[in-house]
N, C-alpha and C positions, 0 to 999 in steps of 0.2 A: 532484573532484565527478564522480559517476556519475549518468547519466540513462538510464533505460530505459523503453520503452513496453510496455504490456501490454494485450491485449484481454481483457476480463472474460469468463471462460468459464462462470461460474455464471449460470444463467437468472434467479435472484433478484437478481443484482447483489451489491453489498456492503451488507449490512444489519447489524444489531447484533452478531450472533454473529461473523461474519468480521472486523468492525471491532475487536471486543474482542481477538480472536486476533492481529490485526495489531499492535495497540498493545502487547500483551504481548511480542510478538516483537521489536519495535523497542526496547523498554526494556532489552534485553540488550546494546545497543550504545551507544557514546558518540556516534556520528555522529548528525547531525540528518537526519531522514527526512521528506520532504514528498510529498504527492500533488498532482498537477495534472490538472485536467479543464477543457478549454477555456481560458478566461482566468483561472480561479480556482485559486489554489495555497493549500493548507493544510498545517500541520505535523501529523505523525502522533503527536500526544500527547493527543488528546481525541476521544472517540467523536462528540461533536457536530460537531467539525471534519470528520470523515470523512463522517458522515451528511448534512452540509450540501451535499456535492457531488452527492448523489442519483445514485450510480453504478449504472447498470442493466446487465444482461447484454448482451454484444455491444459495449459502448462501449469506447473506448480511453482509457487514462489514462497518465500519466507518473509515474514514481517518481524522486525526486531525493534522492540520498544524499550527504552532505558531512561529512567528519570523518576522524579518525585510523584508524578500523577500517571504512572504507566498503567495502572489498573483501569482508570476511566478512559484513557487513550485506547487501550486494548479493546474495551467494549465498543467504543465508537467505530474503530477500524474494523472490528468483526462485523458490525452491522453493515458497514460499507461493502465489504467483500461478499457477505452472504445475501444481502437484499438489494442494495442500491446499485451495484455495478451492473446488474442485468438490465436496468432501466436506462442506462446512459448510452 
């Protein structure tokens, strides 16, 4: 299991467009990917799950990755949160 914290760099937080991109990204991997904000943890398989966290810019979230290809999934998700999220 890989757990990594990210500070959301997008001023708009995670809304529909980045949520859709993140779901598409995680579907490329067999690993189960979850997001955690505060006490609430949701799987990254539904836009409603992600939007229910109401993640705003500047907040810290944790990404939890568990499975056979968790290393490569972690790399791709790291790239999303450090580079691509700012552009969406």
